[in-house]
N, C-alpha and C positions, 0 to 999 in steps of 0.2 A: 408593662410595656413602655419602653423609653420614648420620650418625646422626640428623640433624635432619629426615630425610624424614618427611612426613606424608601419610598416605593420605586419600582423600576422606572416609571415615567420620570420621576424627579431626578433620579440618577442620570438618566439620558439628557435631560434638560441642562443639568448643572455641569456636565463633564464633556467638553469638546473632544477630548481624546476618545471617549467612549463612542462618540458619533462619527469619528473619522472614517470608519469603513463605509459609512452611508454617503460620503461625499460623491457628488456627480451621479447619484442613482435616484430613480423616481421612487418616491415613498408613498405608501398608502397606509391608512390607519383603520383598524377595526375597533370600534369603541361604542359606548353607550353613555347615559347621563352621569354615571358614577366615575367615569374616566376623567378624573380631575387631579390637579396637582395640589400641593399643600395649601396654596393660597386660593384654591377652588377655581382656578382657571381651567377651562376644559382642555383636554389633550389636543383637540383640533387646533384651537387658538394658540396654545403654547408651542406646539411644533411648527405651525405656520409662521410664527414670529421669529424662528431661528434662521438666521441668514444662510447658514451652511446646509440647510435641509430643503429639499425640493418636494413639497407635498403635492401630489397629483390626483389623489382620490381618497375617499373614505368609504367605510362599510358600516352598516348597522345590523345587529343581530335581532332576535325576537324583541318586540316592543319598540324597535327603532332606535336610531342614533339619538333621538331626542327623548325617547321613553314615553311617547305619547299614546301608545296603543295599550288599552287596558287589559284585554282578555286574551286567552289562547285562541289561535286561528283567526286573529284579526291582523291582517297583513299590512305592511308598511310599503309605501311607494318609493321609487327612486326619485331623487331631486338634485338640484344644484345648490350647493351651499351659498347662501346670499352674501356672506362676508368674504369668502375666499375663492369663490367661483370654480370650485372643483366638484366633480360629480360625487354624489353620495349614493351608493348602491345598497339596496335592501337585500339581506340574506334571509328575510322572512317575508317574502312577497311572491313574485313570479317564480323565484328560485330559492332554494336553501343552500345550494352550493354555488360558489362564484362561477359564472360562465367564462368561456375562453375570452370573450370580449372584455369582461371585467378584469380578468387576469392580465390582459395586455396593457392595462393602464398604469402598471407599477413594476418595479424590480424587487422591492423589499416591502413586505407587509409587517407593520407593527401591530401587535395584538395587545390591547390594553383594556381588559374586561374584568370587572369585579365579580367574582363568583360567590356562591353561597355554600359551597362544600357539599353539594348534594347531587347524586348522579342524574336526577331528572331535570336539573336546571339546564336549559337547552344551550346555554353558552358553551358548555362542554362539547356538545355535539358539533356546534359551529366551529369550534377550535379543531376538532378532528377533521371536518370537511375541508377547512382551508389548508391544513397541513397536507392532506391527500392531494388537493388540487395544486398546491405549490410543488409537490413532488412530480406531478405530471407535467407541469409547465416550466420547470426549472427555476422557480422563484425562491427567494429567501424569506424566512419568517423569523422575526424577533418577538419574543413574548416579554412584555414589560410586566414583571410580576407584581402581584398584589396579595394581601393577606387572605387566608381562608378564615372567615369570621367564626365558623363553627369549630375551628381548631383541629387538633390531631385525632380525636377519637374516631374509631371505625365502628360502623354498625350496619347490620342488615345482611341479607343473603345476596350472593353475587348474581348478576344478570346471567341467565342461562343461554346457551347456544341457540340461535334462531329467534331470540327475543330482542335483537337490536332494533332500535327505532329512533325517532328524533328525540325521544326522552330516555333513550338508552344507548349511549355511544359505545359501550363495551362492557366487558366483564368486571364491572365495579360493584362494590356494595352501595347501598343507598347513601350512607355517609362515608365518604372516601378518605377524608383527612389530608388531602393534597392541595397545593396551590395550583393556579393555572400553569405556571411555569413547570412545575413538577409533573402535572398531567401531560403537558406537551412532550416531555422527555419519555413518559410512559407510552404515549401514543406512537411516537417515532420508533421506539424499540419493539413494541408489541405488534404493530402493523408492518414493521420492517420497511419503513419509508426511507427512500433515498432522497432526503431533503436537507437543505442547508437551514438548520434551525438552531437558534441561539436563545438563551434566556438571560435577560438582564435581571439579576436577583435583587431582592430588597436588602437594605442594610438595617440590621437591628431588629428583625422580626423575631419575637420570642413567643411561640404559640402556647407555651405552658404557663405564661405569666398572667397572674391575676391583675385586675378584675376582668379583663377582656377575653382571656384564653383564646387568642386568635385574632381578635380585633383590638387595635390600639385605643381602647376606651379612654376618653379624656384627652387624647392627643390628636384625634382626627374627627372631622365632621362625618356623619353618616349621610351618604347620598343614595337614594333608592336606585339600585341597579335595574330594577323593574318596578312597575307601579305598585305592586302589592308586597314589596319588600321594604317596609318603612323603618325598620330598626333592627338592632342586634338581637332582641328577643325573638323576632320572627325568624332570623337566620338560625338561631339555636333550635327552634321548634320544627323547622321546615322539613327535615328528613323524615319526620313522622306525619306532620299535618298535610304535606303535599298529597298524601294518599287520599285525603278527603275529596280531591278533585275527581276521583273515580267512584264516588258515592253520591247518594241523594242528600247527604248532610251538607249544610252550609259550612264552608271553611272560613267564613267571615268576610268574604268579598262583599263590598258594599257597606262595610263598617270601618271604623278607624283602627281596628286590630286584626287585619286579615292574617290568616294562617297562624294565629296564636290561640284561636278559639274554634269551637265547632258546636253545631246544634241543629235543631229542627223544631217546627211547631209542636210536634207530637212526642218530643223526647222528654223523658223523666230524668233529668240530670242527677237528682239526688240518688235515685235507685241505680243509675248507671255507675256513678262513682263508687257506691257501696259494692256493687257487683265486681268492679275492677279490683277493689281491695280484697275481696274474698278470693278471686281467681289467682292473682299474682301480685301481692303487695310489693315484692322486691322489684317489680318493673316500674314502680311509681316513684322511685327514689330520685333525689336531686332536684325536685321542683315542688310546687304547690298547685293543686287543682282547686279551682273555685267555681261554684255554680254561678251562672250569670244569665242575663236576659239580653237579647239584642234583636234589632229589626233591620235586616239588610235593605239598603236603598236600591240595590240592583243585584243581579245574578240570582242564585238559588234562593227561593223563599222571599223574594223581594217584596217589601211592604207587609210582611207577616211577622208577628212576634214569635221569636224562637227562644226556647230554653236550651241552655247549653253549658259548656265547660270551657274555662279559660286556663291555659297553662302559664304559670308565672315562673319565670326563670331569670328575673332581673335583680332580686334582692340577695345580696351576698350571704345573708343569714340563712337563706333557704336553698339557694342554688348551689348544687354540687356538680361541677363540670365533668368530673370523672364518672359520677354515678348516673347522670341524666342520660336516658336512652329513649329518645323521642319515637324511633321506629317501633320499638316494643310497646311503648305506652299507647300509641295510636292503634296498633294492632290489637292490643288488649281492649280498647274501647269498642272496636268492632266485635270482638268476641263476646264482650259483656252484653252488647245489644242483641246479638244472636242468641245468647243464653236466656235473656229476659223475654225476647220476642222472636221466636224461631222463624216466623214468616215475615219479618220486617223487610221491606223492599230496599235493601241496603245498597246494592251494586247498581250503578248508573250505566245505561247503555246509550252511547252517542258517539259521533265521530270525534276522536281525540287525537290531536296532533297528526292529522292526515292519515290516521289508521281507522279503517272502517269495519274490519272483520274480527277484531280482537277486543275483549273487554278492557276498558281503560284501567281498571284496577290491576289487571295482569300486566299491561304495558308499563304501568308505573313501577311495579315491583320486579319487572324483568322475568316473570314466570307466574304460573298460577298457584304457586306454593302457598302464599299467604292467604289467598281467597279460599283455597281448599281447606286450609287449617281452620279458618273462621267458620266455614259452613259445615264442618264435620262435628257433630254433637259429641263424639267420643274423644276428640282431640283435646289435649291439655297443653298448658303453656310450655312444658318441657318438649313437646313434639315440634314446636317452632324454634325453641331456643337451641336445640341440638344442631340442626343444620346451619342456623345462623352463627353459632359459636365456631363451628368448623370453618365456615366461609370467612369469618372475621379474622381468625388466626392465619388462614392461608393468605388473605389479602395483606395482612400486616407484614408478612414476609415478602410478598410480591412487590410491595411498594418501596421496600427499604432501599434498594439501589438508586431510586429516583429522588430521594429526599435531598433537598438543598439546605435545609435549616434543622438545627437540633431542637 
């Protein structure tokens, strides 16, 4: 990945001609802690410093503009930015869609959100919601594009009709392989939105380039887009490990490696890995699994010693970007647990992202298909692989017209 890569925000800051259509218009920004320029200046401060832009409001998604809210369903309040005196509206508080009053504060909304390349990451849903509200209210949206750190690979079954939720914005696979700008183009076309939407693309993004395969490793600092997204390894694993949120297993919240490991006090990690290798060794390619011990300081199993498994995807000698399939790997771990312990209380029942009547694991997967496969003693890996492969091939064709980068 070349050091000369420029994100959409940086292009907008550097080029007055690019900003010219914004002259005389009220500008709002949707951002989070990772919305920074090359020199790590936050987008709010960088845009407010431009004399030809009139910044009138800001918006924060889940976890807040400052990224201070740790867990799901922990809401952020509205506040006034102390440095710039503009209102900062929460889209994960009293509302998840901007209200009419919020929409009245701007003419053009700049969206500058670092995504992780996974359907369940709620910034995608927030993007959909602001595009829909912009269409209703006659507002303009510019997406300042950023890399998809998980790169171009596609994995998982498509979200089924009727399973839309705040963690399921549309018929995407779990790992969609698009940038936020490309997703915006797909939303506009798929939802048939009559909205003035533009994408400020990156310069120099090469998603197939080693060693980052999506993230400009060595050229850019990693800033957590949410509190439990601390590094590139997590981003690579997330399309699989996020499913742990719907289970009784710890996903590593309350440790220094969240969503790169999983475990529980009663888990036999050695037997689990052995069972995974027996069931589908080809689903474990591209990474190294290591038995580990950890004690979460908060969240599931807080203060209890857990035995678990860590997914290692950082060593170039062991990580194969094209072969690594985190969704299948994590599904296989569930299947192995069910094989070893048929009565294990695996699925967690609780209110998940404002859904109270459907199992979280089904919401996360966009259908009951994966859970039913895990729970069916007669089901084999090929029974999950077949619908997944069909959906992945279909999505690869669907997304093709919306790609902005080779």
